[in-house]
C-alpha angles and dihedrals in degrees: 000000000000118000114254117237114264112256120216114250113254119220116261118263116278092251093061125088122212112226106212097201097057098026091225134124116245132183107234107174124260115021119260122200091199121044110242105233126199095256093057091041092054090047090052092049092050094046093046092052091048092048091050091051092047092046096053090047094050100038112030111093093358132112119233111278138105089345089077090056093048092048092048092049091049092051092050091048090050090052091052091052093052100035113118112249093228094052112119116232114205111227090218088066094057090104095061101078093045089048090053091051093045095053091042088053091050088062086067093048108049126051094194106125093216092051092044091058094043095045092047093050091045092050089050092049094047090048091053090048090049092052090050090050091050088054092057102268113137095223101174093047093046121112121241091255091050091050092050091048091049091049093051093046092045092050092051090050092048088056099041109011093098089075088071090069096069098066091048093049093046091055094056094111091058095055126090116272090027091157092060090045089050090057093048097044096067090050092051091046091049092051091050091051092044094054099073093036094052091044091055093048092047090051092050092047090050092052092046099046124041095198092052091049092048094050092045092047092052091047096050100024094223134109115250100220115162089212089065096053098082090051092045093049091048092050090045092054095043094049092045091051094049094044091049091052092050092048091049088055091048094048093044098040097204119225090231089063096037096062124069110211121175117241107272111220119196090201122051128188114240119243092238092054092047092047091050091050092049095047092050090049091046089054093054091045091048093054092048093048090051090054091050091051092051103040109020100036101016099055099234112160110271096188094075093043100045108006090245130111117243093256091052092045096047098044097063138064102042093120091052093048091052088052089051090054091049092050092047091053091046090051093053091046092049094048091049088056099049108026114113099219129012098217126183093259092046091055091047090053092047091049089048091057091050092047091051090049090062096068089043088058089046088053091050091049092048093048091048091050092052092047092048091047090055101040108019135241129311130178091251092054090048092054091046089054090050090049091052090052091050093047091050091054090047091052090054091047090047092053091053093045095049093043091052092040090240099123092139086080095052096092091047091050092048091052093049092047088050090055091050092051091045090053089052091049090053092049093051096042111219098219096048091044094050093047094048095047093048093048091048090048092052093048093048110048091184088075091064119080120233093258094039131105111263129195132048126297092218093170091060095044095053088055091063120101133261093285088071096050098086090052093050093047091049092048096044097096091050097053127100117265093255093049091045090055093052095042094042095055091046093050091051090052091046090051092055091046093049092050091052092049092047091052093047097047130068133220093277089071094053111142128179095219094050091044093053092048092050092048095053092044091052094048101040115026112168121241 
């Protein structure tokens, strides 16, 4: 039998790691572009343990405040310490770390519960995006599919990436300078073992001796309660595990995250089908816009057409119209993702839908303004107004993107515009704005239309958060006797509650809105 020609050896698949000592190919989990050596692994372990310790100290038993900013800054600093030197940082991503810090700082500014949740989640998202950018991922330039793929891969690594540390640490004897590493490793191991032991002894000493506990409490500004230790240890371990996984991903810069592949769809929508769908939708939108122009903006009698007076007709439907605008934008975005060919007529139809969405948003804004003028502001109406502003900006961005055939950037533009609007909402402060506008409306009856609802909804205002407290305290002497009674009792209860919260929390939960509310309540409590 003739000998077969020798075939050249092909390189191993990208998800295999070559082990130099044994010269074999081994499957070691998710693919790493850079081999994770022992030095980097030890650094990741040390940083993760410190971040876990810092996190449980800042977060356990504390309200959201300046602790979110400190935690965010520490995470970004940790990423800088682990980031590979040869990783390329896209200049277009330079805004991500400042954005993370700004929204984390806003958590310490506003006491509005809705803003606290949004700002915290936004700071977390921007921090994750910053870490990805430091690892060489072009986040801002990335397509929507690439961003989703990066988020999924990053989440999986945050949950399981810590397992990649063990092979690197086990191979420490095979690395250069193994003797130096051998001297350091026992010290690190001893410190890791000493941490829990020392913590237990410190806790016991604090329980046994009041002076020791008092001095330690003043030094660390936390309460040494043995009941909290299981929770603190659990949070410490959980945060350390997640941080280690994220840092492993950053140090390794996986190929799966590094590349940006568009979402491959096995089924595409034909251009004719998409054009037909758009034209039918444009027709419905065109008819509705014509009705708005005639009846809402043109002044034609609505009583004969609908049985409603103009004020009744105009003060309803703004929620539904906002939903229509959201669905229209989602339709354009979905079609841009699945249509086979973006022909000239297809783009004209898509732009027509966006153009027709603009007067629908104007109708929603006008209806909301009339409703607010008649019944006053609420937080929900404020956020609807902000949503209308954001949707209007997205419509403008969508027109530019579709016209220039750059719709892949539409989701990125919508997200950035959303952050800009959210920043403006934080600057204004919904609760303080709503309280101030409603008080001014109650004190000036000329601002209320003849068929509107006059007076002050004191029951609603006292339910607002701490950001509204300074406004209510300042307006208290100007209110009617009935409103003063309602607001006064509520402020006294809020004062007692704020004092309890201030005594229970530590400096990590410091918040400007809560601090201002507590200050005015202390200095000017109503009778």
